[in-house]
VEXSE-476845 format. One record per atom (N, C-alpha, C): residue in three letters; x, y, z. Coordinates in nm, 3 decimals. Example, Ala and Ser with C-alpha at 12.3 -4.5 7.8 and 13.67 -1.06 7.14 Angstrom:
VEXSE-476845
r | X | Y | Z
Ala | 1.319 | -0.569 | 0.780
Ala | 1.230 | -0.450 | 0.780
Ala | 1.320 | -0.330 | 0.780
Ser | 1.285 | -0.225 | 0.708
Ser | 1.367 | -0.106 | 0.714
Ser | 1.290 | 0.003 | 0.787
end
This chain:
VEXSE-476845
r | X | Y | Z
Met | 0.475 | -1.778 | 3.304
Met | 0.393 | -1.712 | 3.402
Met | 0.285 | -1.632 | 3.331
Gln | 0.162 | -1.654 | 3.364
Gln | 0.052 | -1.586 | 3.299
Gln | 0.011 | -1.465 | 3.380
Arg | -0.012 | -1.355 | 3.313
Arg | -0.053 | -1.232 | 3.381
Arg | -0.197 | -1.243 | 3.424
Glu | -0.229 | -1.185 | 3.538
Glu | -0.364 | -1.190 | 3.590
Glu | -0.453 | -1.082 | 3.529
Thr | -0.393 | -0.975 | 3.477
Thr | -0.472 | -0.869 | 3.418
Thr | -0.469 | -0.881 | 3.267
Glu | -0.571 | -0.825 | 3.203
Glu | -0.578 | -0.828 | 3.057
Glu | -0.474 | -0.733 | 2.999
Leu | -0.407 | -0.775 | 2.895
Leu | -0.305 | -0.692 | 2.833
Leu | -0.370 | -0.577 | 2.758
Glu | -0.298 | -0.466 | 2.749
Glu | -0.349 | -0.342 | 2.695
Glu | -0.354 | -0.342 | 2.543
Trp | -0.451 | -0.267 | 2.486
Trp | -0.461 | -0.246 | 2.342
Trp | -0.522 | -0.109 | 2.319
Glu | -0.505 | -0.057 | 2.197
Glu | -0.562 | 0.073 | 2.167
Glu | -0.580 | 0.090 | 2.016
Asp | -0.694 | 0.146 | 1.977
Asp | -0.715 | 0.186 | 1.838
Asp | -0.654 | 0.324 | 1.821
Arg | -0.590 | 0.347 | 1.709
Arg | -0.531 | 0.476 | 1.676
Arg | -0.582 | 0.517 | 1.538
Pro | -0.565 | 0.643 | 1.498
Pro | -0.614 | 0.686 | 1.366
Pro | -0.550 | 0.608 | 1.251
Trp | -0.429 | 0.559 | 1.271
Trp | -0.356 | 0.486 | 1.166
Trp | -0.379 | 0.335 | 1.170
Gly | -0.442 | 0.283 | 1.275
Gly | -0.463 | 0.139 | 1.290
Gly | -0.482 | 0.103 | 1.436
Ser | -0.400 | 0.009 | 1.487
Ser | -0.414 | -0.030 | 1.628
Ser | -0.286 | -0.097 | 1.677
Trp | -0.275 | -0.109 | 1.810
Trp | -0.167 | -0.186 | 1.870
Trp | -0.223 | -0.266 | 1.987
Arg | -0.154 | -0.375 | 2.018
Arg | -0.192 | -0.461 | 2.129
Arg | -0.065 | -0.514 | 2.194
Ile | -0.057 | -0.504 | 2.325
Ile | 0.056 | -0.563 | 2.397
Ile | 0.034 | -0.713 | 2.405
Val | 0.132 | -0.790 | 2.359
Val | 0.120 | -0.936 | 2.362
Val | 0.205 | -0.998 | 2.472
Asp | 0.304 | -0.923 | 2.522
Asp | 0.385 | -0.971 | 2.634
Asp | 0.455 | -0.850 | 2.695
Ser | 0.479 | -0.856 | 2.825
Ser | 0.544 | -0.746 | 2.893
Ser | 0.604 | -0.794 | 3.024
Asp | 0.720 | -0.742 | 3.056
Asp | 0.785 | -0.770 | 3.184
Asp | 0.884 | -0.657 | 3.208
Val | 0.957 | -0.664 | 3.315
Val | 1.054 | -0.561 | 3.348
Val | 1.158 | -0.550 | 3.236
Gly | 1.169 | -0.430 | 3.179
Gly | 1.271 | -0.404 | 3.079
Gly | 1.233 | -0.431 | 2.935
Tyr | 1.118 | -0.495 | 2.911
Tyr | 1.078 | -0.518 | 2.771
Tyr | 0.926 | -0.524 | 2.759
Gln | 0.882 | -0.502 | 2.636
Gln | 0.740 | -0.512 | 2.603
Gln | 0.730 | -0.551 | 2.456
Val | 0.634 | -0.637 | 2.423
Val | 0.615 | -0.682 | 2.285
Val | 0.475 | -0.639 | 2.240
Lys | 0.469 | -0.570 | 2.127
Lys | 0.340 | -0.524 | 2.072
Lys | 0.320 | -0.580 | 1.932
Arg | 0.193 | -0.603 | 1.901
Arg | 0.154 | -0.631 | 1.762
Arg | 0.092 | -0.501 | 1.712
Ile | 0.150 | -0.446 | 1.606
Ile | 0.105 | -0.319 | 1.550
Ile | 0.042 | -0.347 | 1.414
Arg | -0.077 | -0.293 | 1.393
Arg | -0.147 | -0.307 | 1.265
Arg | -0.165 | -0.168 | 1.206
Val | -0.108 | -0.145 | 1.087
Val | -0.116 | -0.015 | 1.021
Val | -0.204 | -0.032 | 0.896
Leu | -0.309 | 0.048 | 0.889
Leu | -0.402 | 0.041 | 0.776
Leu | -0.335 | 0.089 | 0.647
Pro | -0.384 | 0.042 | 0.531
Pro | -0.327 | 0.087 | 0.403
Pro | -0.331 | 0.239 | 0.390
Gly | -0.219 | 0.296 | 0.344
Gly | -0.211 | 0.440 | 0.323
Gly | -0.190 | 0.522 | 0.450
Gln | -0.171 | 0.458 | 0.562
Gln | -0.156 | 0.530 | 0.690
Gln | -0.013 | 0.521 | 0.741
Arg | 0.019 | 0.610 | 0.837
Arg | 0.152 | 0.609 | 0.898
Arg | 0.145 | 0.668 | 1.038
Leu | 0.239 | 0.625 | 1.120
Leu | 0.252 | 0.675 | 1.256
Leu | 0.322 | 0.811 | 1.251
Ser | 0.326 | 0.880 | 1.363
Ser | 0.396 | 1.009 | 1.369
Ser | 0.547 | 0.988 | 1.361
Val | 0.619 | 1.094 | 1.323
Val | 0.764 | 1.095 | 1.337
Val | 0.787 | 1.122 | 1.484
Gln | 0.863 | 1.034 | 1.550
Gln | 0.874 | 1.041 | 1.695
Gln | 1.009 | 0.991 | 1.744
Thr | 1.038 | 1.022 | 1.869
Thr | 1.154 | 0.966 | 1.938
Thr | 1.108 | 0.917 | 2.075
His | 1.194 | 0.837 | 2.139
His | 1.171 | 0.789 | 2.276
His | 1.298 | 0.813 | 2.356
Arg | 1.283 | 0.858 | 2.479
Arg | 1.399 | 0.884 | 2.565
Arg | 1.445 | 0.761 | 2.642
Tyr | 1.355 | 0.663 | 2.660
Tyr | 1.385 | 0.553 | 2.751
Tyr | 1.380 | 0.416 | 2.688
Arg | 1.354 | 0.408 | 2.558
Arg | 1.345 | 0.275 | 2.497
Arg | 1.395 | 0.274 | 2.353
Ser | 1.443 | 0.158 | 2.314
Ser | 1.474 | 0.130 | 2.174
Ser | 1.363 | 0.039 | 2.123
Glu | 1.356 | 0.021 | 1.991
Glu | 1.254 | -0.065 | 1.933
Glu | 1.315 | -0.153 | 1.824
His | 1.259 | -0.271 | 1.810
His | 1.300 | -0.365 | 1.705
His | 1.171 | -0.408 | 1.636
Trp | 1.160 | -0.380 | 1.506
Trp | 1.040 | -0.411 | 1.429
Trp | 1.064 | -0.534 | 1.343
Val | 0.970 | -0.628 | 1.345
Val | 0.972 | -0.744 | 1.255
Val | 0.842 | -0.741 | 1.176
Val | 0.852 | -0.738 | 1.044
Val | 0.734 | -0.735 | 0.958
Val | 0.677 | -0.876 | 0.949
Val | 0.548 | -0.888 | 0.980
Val | 0.477 | -1.016 | 0.973
Val | 0.403 | -1.027 | 0.841
Ser | 0.333 | -0.920 | 0.802
Ser | 0.264 | -0.919 | 0.673
Ser | 0.255 | -0.775 | 0.623
Gly | 0.243 | -0.762 | 0.491
Gly | 0.242 | -0.630 | 0.430
Gly | 0.385 | -0.585 | 0.402
Val | 0.397 | -0.459 | 0.363
Val | 0.527 | -0.400 | 0.333
Val | 0.541 | -0.274 | 0.417
Ala | 0.646 | -0.267 | 0.497
Ala | 0.670 | -0.152 | 0.585
Ala | 0.764 | -0.053 | 0.519
Thr | 0.731 | 0.073 | 0.528
Thr | 0.824 | 0.180 | 0.493
Thr | 0.870 | 0.237 | 0.626
Cys | 1.000 | 0.225 | 0.653
Cys | 1.057 | 0.260 | 0.783
Cys | 1.149 | 0.380 | 0.768
Leu | 1.116 | 0.489 | 0.836
Leu | 1.206 | 0.603 | 0.846
Leu | 1.279 | 0.589 | 0.979
Ile | 1.412 | 0.579 | 0.974
Ile | 1.493 | 0.567 | 1.095
Ile | 1.609 | 0.665 | 1.080
Gly | 1.607 | 0.770 | 1.160
Gly | 1.704 | 0.877 | 1.143
Gly | 1.677 | 0.945 | 1.010
Ser | 1.778 | 0.955 | 0.925
Ser | 1.760 | 1.016 | 0.793
Ser | 1.747 | 0.911 | 0.683
Asp | 1.744 | 0.783 | 0.720
Asp | 1.735 | 0.674 | 0.623
Asp | 1.592 | 0.622 | 0.612
Thr | 1.551 | 0.592 | 0.490
Thr | 1.422 | 0.528 | 0.465
Thr | 1.450 | 0.392 | 0.403
Met | 1.385 | 0.289 | 0.457
Met | 1.403 | 0.154 | 0.404
Met | 1.268 | 0.087 | 0.391
Thr | 1.263 | -0.014 | 0.307
Thr | 1.145 | -0.097 | 0.292
Thr | 1.175 | -0.232 | 0.355
Ala | 1.082 | -0.283 | 0.434
Ala | 1.099 | -0.415 | 0.497
Ala | 0.981 | -0.503 | 0.458
Leu | 1.011 | -0.623 | 0.412
Leu | 0.912 | -0.721 | 0.369
Leu | 0.887 | -0.821 | 0.481
Pro | 0.785 | -0.906 | 0.469
Pro | 0.760 | -1.007 | 0.573
Pro | 0.885 | -1.089 | 0.605
Gly | 0.914 | -1.102 | 0.735
Gly | 1.031 | -1.174 | 0.782
Gly | 1.154 | -1.087 | 0.799
Glu | 1.148 | -0.965 | 0.753
Glu | 1.261 | -0.874 | 0.767
Glu | 1.239 | -0.782 | 0.886
Cys | 1.347 | -0.715 | 0.929
Cys | 1.336 | -0.635 | 1.050
Cys | 1.411 | -0.503 | 1.036
Ala | 1.385 | -0.415 | 1.133
Ala | 1.453 | -0.286 | 1.141
Ala | 1.473 | -0.253 | 1.288
Asp | 1.586 | -0.191 | 1.320
Asp | 1.617 | -0.151 | 1.457
Asp | 1.608 | 0.000 | 1.470
Val | 1.545 | 0.045 | 1.579
Val | 1.533 | 0.187 | 1.610
Val | 1.608 | 0.211 | 1.740
Pro | 1.727 | 0.269 | 1.733
Pro | 1.801 | 0.296 | 1.857
Pro | 1.732 | 0.401 | 1.943
Leu | 1.758 | 0.397 | 2.070
Leu | 1.704 | 0.493 | 2.165
Leu | 1.736 | 0.635 | 2.119
Gly | 1.635 | 0.723 | 2.121
Gly | 1.655 | 0.864 | 2.089
Gly | 1.657 | 0.900 | 1.942
Val | 1.643 | 0.804 | 1.851
Val | 1.650 | 0.831 | 1.707
Val | 1.508 | 0.855 | 1.652
Lys | 1.494 | 0.959 | 1.570
Lys | 1.364 | 0.986 | 1.506
Lys | 1.327 | 0.869 | 1.416
His | 1.198 | 0.833 | 1.419
His | 1.153 | 0.720 | 1.338
His | 1.004 | 0.731 | 1.306
Arg | 0.965 | 0.658 | 1.202
Arg | 0.824 | 0.652 | 1.160
Arg | 0.803 | 0.521 | 1.087
Leu | 0.689 | 0.458 | 1.112
Leu | 0.647 | 0.337 | 1.044
Leu | 0.529 | 0.373 | 0.955
Ala | 0.532 | 0.332 | 0.827
Ala | 0.427 | 0.368 | 0.733
Ala | 0.387 | 0.247 | 0.649
Asn | 0.262 | 0.249 | 0.603
Asn | 0.209 | 0.147 | 0.514
Asn | 0.165 | 0.215 | 0.385
Gln | 0.248 | 0.208 | 0.283
Gln | 0.214 | 0.268 | 0.155
Gln | 0.148 | 0.168 | 0.061
Gly | 0.128 | 0.046 | 0.109
Gly | 0.072 | -0.059 | 0.025
Gly | -0.079 | -0.070 | 0.036
Pro | -0.138 | -0.162 | -0.043
Pro | -0.283 | -0.180 | -0.046
Pro | -0.338 | -0.272 | 0.064
Asp | -0.249 | -0.345 | 0.132
Asp | -0.290 | -0.441 | 0.233
Asp | -0.249 | -0.393 | 0.372
Pro | -0.319 | -0.438 | 0.477
Pro | -0.277 | -0.402 | 0.612
Pro | -0.133 | -0.448 | 0.640
Leu | -0.062 | -0.367 | 0.716
Leu | 0.074 | -0.398 | 0.759
Leu | 0.068 | -0.446 | 0.903
Val | 0.128 | -0.562 | 0.931
Val | 0.136 | -0.613 | 1.068
Val | 0.284 | -0.625 | 1.105
Val | 0.319 | -0.562 | 1.217
Val | 0.457 | -0.560 | 1.265
Val | 0.457 | -0.603 | 1.411
Val | 0.553 | -0.686 | 1.449
Val | 0.577 | -0.715 | 1.589
Val | 0.689 | -0.622 | 1.633
Glu | 0.661 | -0.546 | 1.738
Glu | 0.756 | -0.449 | 1.790
Glu | 0.804 | -0.494 | 1.927
Val | 0.934 | -0.506 | 1.944
Val | 0.993 | -0.538 | 2.074
Val | 1.056 | -0.410 | 2.126
Gln | 1.003 | -0.362 | 2.238
Gln | 1.055 | -0.242 | 2.303
Gln | 1.145 | -0.285 | 2.418
Cys | 1.261 | -0.222 | 2.430
Cys | 1.354 | -0.252 | 2.539
Cys | 1.397 | -0.122 | 2.604
Gly | 1.389 | -0.116 | 2.735
Gly | 1.435 | 0.004 | 2.803
Gly | 1.394 | 0.008 | 2.949
Ser | 1.431 | 0.117 | 3.012
Ser | 1.407 | 0.133 | 3.155
Ser | 1.266 | 0.181 | 3.185
Tyr | 1.198 | 0.239 | 3.084
Tyr | 1.060 | 0.285 | 3.101
Tyr | 0.989 | 0.266 | 2.969
Leu | 0.870 | 0.203 | 2.970
Leu | 0.801 | 0.165 | 2.847
Leu | 0.662 | 0.226 | 2.835
Gly | 0.633 | 0.331 | 2.909
Gly | 0.501 | 0.393 | 2.907
Gly | 0.471 | 0.463 | 2.776
Glu | 0.343 | 0.474 | 2.745
Glu | 0.298 | 0.540 | 2.621
Glu | 0.328 | 0.689 | 2.623
Asp | 0.358 | 0.746 | 2.739
Asp | 0.390 | 0.888 | 2.744
Asp | 0.536 | 0.916 | 2.710
Asp | 0.615 | 0.814 | 2.680
Asp | 0.752 | 0.834 | 2.634
Asp | 0.753 | 0.846 | 2.481
Ile | 0.677 | 0.943 | 2.432
Ile | 0.672 | 0.971 | 2.288
Ile | 0.687 | 1.121 | 2.269
Gln | 0.787 | 1.161 | 2.195
Gln | 0.803 | 1.299 | 2.152
Gln | 0.770 | 1.302 | 2.004
Arg | 0.658 | 1.366 | 1.967
Arg | 0.617 | 1.374 | 1.826
Arg | 0.676 | 1.497 | 1.760
Tyr | 0.719 | 1.480 | 1.633
Tyr | 0.774 | 1.589 | 1.555
Tyr | 0.685 | 1.622 | 1.435
Glu | 0.620 | 1.521 | 1.379
Glu | 0.524 | 1.538 | 1.270
Glu | 0.412 | 1.439 | 1.294
Asp | 0.288 | 1.482 | 1.266
Asp | 0.175 | 1.392 | 1.286
Asp | 0.064 | 1.425 | 1.188
Asp | 0.018 | 1.325 | 1.113
Asp | -0.087 | 1.343 | 1.012
Asp | -0.225 | 1.363 | 1.072
Tyr | -0.242 | 1.337 | 1.201
Tyr | -0.375 | 1.332 | 1.261
Tyr | -0.400 | 1.445 | 1.360
Gly | -0.312 | 1.545 | 1.361
Gly | -0.333 | 1.662 | 1.446
Gly | -0.316 | 1.637 | 1.595
Arg | -0.248 | 1.526 | 1.629
Arg | -0.225 | 1.502 | 1.771
Arg | -0.120 | 1.599 | 1.822
Cys | -0.129 | 1.631 | 1.945
Cys | -0.044 | 1.732 | 2.008
Cys | 0.104 | 1.700 | 1.992
Ile | 0.179 | 1.800 | 1.949
Ile | 0.323 | 1.788 | 1.943
Ile | 0.377 | 1.874 | 2.056
Glu | 0.429 | 1.808 | 2.159
Glu | 0.471 | 1.876 | 2.281
Glu | 0.622 | 1.874 | 2.296
Pro | 0.674 | 1.965 | 2.380
Pro | 0.817 | 1.957 | 2.410
Pro | 0.849 | 1.828 | 2.483
Pro | 0.973 | 1.783 | 2.477
Pro | 1.010 | 1.656 | 2.542
Pro | 0.975 | 1.656 | 2.690
His | 0.939 | 1.539 | 2.741
His | 0.913 | 1.522 | 2.884
His | 1.043 | 1.537 | 2.960
Glu | 1.036 | 1.599 | 3.075
Glu | 1.156 | 1.617 | 3.157
Glu | 1.202 | 1.487 | 3.218
Ala | 1.108 | 1.406 | 3.267
Ala | 1.148 | 1.281 | 3.331
Ala | 1.034 | 1.183 | 3.328
Ala | 1.068 | 1.056 | 3.322
Ala | 0.969 | 0.948 | 3.332
Ala | 0.975 | 0.895 | 3.474
Pro | 0.872 | 0.822 | 3.515
Pro | 0.877 | 0.762 | 3.649
Pro | 1.005 | 0.679 | 3.666
Ala | 1.066 | 0.696 | 3.780
Ala | 1.193 | 0.626 | 3.807
Ala | 1.168 | 0.478 | 3.829
Met | 1.263 | 0.397 | 3.785
Met | 1.261 | 0.253 | 3.809
Met | 1.387 | 0.219 | 3.886
Pro | 1.383 | 0.117 | 3.969
Pro | 1.505 | 0.077 | 4.038
Pro | 1.615 | 0.043 | 3.939
Ala | 1.738 | 0.078 | 3.973
Ala | 1.850 | 0.053 | 3.884
Ala | 1.861 | -0.095 | 3.847
Ser | 1.824 | -0.182 | 3.939
Ser | 1.835 | -0.325 | 3.911
Ser | 1.737 | -0.372 | 3.805
Ser | 1.631 | -0.293 | 3.777
Ser | 1.533 | -0.335 | 3.678
Ser | 1.557 | -0.270 | 3.542
Ala | 1.657 | -0.188 | 3.531
Ala | 1.687 | -0.124 | 3.403
Ala | 1.765 | -0.222 | 3.315
Leu | 1.692 | -0.308 | 3.248
Leu | 1.753 | -0.411 | 3.164
Leu | 1.774 | -0.359 | 3.023
Thr | 1.862 | -0.423 | 2.951
Thr | 1.880 | -0.392 | 2.810
Thr | 1.856 | -0.518 | 2.730
Cys | 1.811 | -0.499 | 2.607
Cys | 1.792 | -0.613 | 2.517
Cys | 1.916 | -0.628 | 2.431
Arg | 1.959 | -0.748 | 2.419
Arg | 2.070 | -0.778 | 2.329
Arg | 2.032 | -0.900 | 2.249
Ala | 2.020 | -0.882 | 2.118
Ala | 1.984 | -0.995 | 2.032
Ala | 2.110 | -1.052 | 1.969
Ala | 2.114 | -1.181 | 1.956
Ala | 2.226 | -1.246 | 1.886
Ala | 2.199 | -1.234 | 1.738
Arg | 2.258 | -1.131 | 1.676
Arg | 2.228 | -1.103 | 1.537
Arg | 2.340 | -1.143 | 1.443
Ala | 2.457 | -1.166 | 1.494
Ala | 2.572 | -1.192 | 1.407
Ala | 2.545 | -1.310 | 1.316
Gly | 2.552 | -1.285 | 1.187
Gly | 2.537 | -1.392 | 1.090
Gly | 2.395 | -1.438 | 1.065
Thr | 2.295 | -1.368 | 1.118
Thr | 2.158 | -1.412 | 1.095
Thr | 2.103 | -1.343 | 0.972
Ala | 2.025 | -1.415 | 0.896
Ala | 1.965 | -1.359 | 0.775
Ala | 1.864 | -1.252 | 0.810
Met | 1.795 | -1.268 | 0.922
Met | 1.689 | -1.174 | 0.956
Met | 1.743 | -1.033 | 0.976
Ser | 1.854 | -1.016 | 1.044
Ser | 1.904 | -0.883 | 1.071
Ser | 1.969 | -0.819 | 0.948
Ser | 2.019 | -0.899 | 0.858
Ser | 2.087 | -0.842 | 0.744
Ser | 1.999 | -0.834 | 0.621
Ser | 1.888 | -0.905 | 0.617
Ser | 1.807 | -0.907 | 0.495
Ser | 1.743 | -0.772 | 0.469
Ala | 1.706 | -0.699 | 0.573
Ala | 1.645 | -0.568 | 0.552
Ala | 1.745 | -0.468 | 0.497
Asp | 1.874 | -0.490 | 0.521
Asp | 1.976 | -0.399 | 0.473
Asp | 1.977 | -0.389 | 0.321
Ser | 1.934 | -0.494 | 0.253
Ser | 1.937 | -0.492 | 0.107
Ser | 1.823 | -0.412 | 0.049
His | 1.731 | -0.361 | 0.134
His | 1.616 | -0.287 | 0.084
His | 1.623 | -0.140 | 0.120
His | 1.740 | -0.088 | 0.154
His | 1.753 | 0.055 | 0.186
His | 1.725 | 0.139 | 0.064
Gly | 1.662 | 0.250 | 0.084
Gly | 1.637 | 0.345 | -0.022
Gly | 1.643 | 0.485 | 0.034
Ser | 1.616 | 0.586 | -0.050
Ser | 1.621 | 0.723 | 0.002
Ser | 1.491 | 0.793 | -0.008
end
């Protein structure tokens, strides 16, 4: 099914993002992070994220762990966990991000640290309500796949 409206995109101080697919309960973004740049340390109340590195080298802060992910490797960000995506390399970083949750709006971001002076506000009290029937969850078949376990070998501190 093709959407009738143009999908959303935005330039940010660290690079850009573009929505490549979206439906009830999920959204897929292509994120481009410029060399030497990083996103804010943030959490989300209504969504989890799954990052797959397409090109470049990602430095991923998830909770208190920092890991490096190479092309073809991935990282999971559970709902409510502090995280940051960074590009410490010389080439642009491209990541496909799959967001899963009951609300996927850009206002579901609580920032804790930000290199670009963007407002760090207290958590939002509530997001727009969605019908209970549309609150889907993403479940990936990861057991025994190289993709989900390959990033584990690149954990660092």
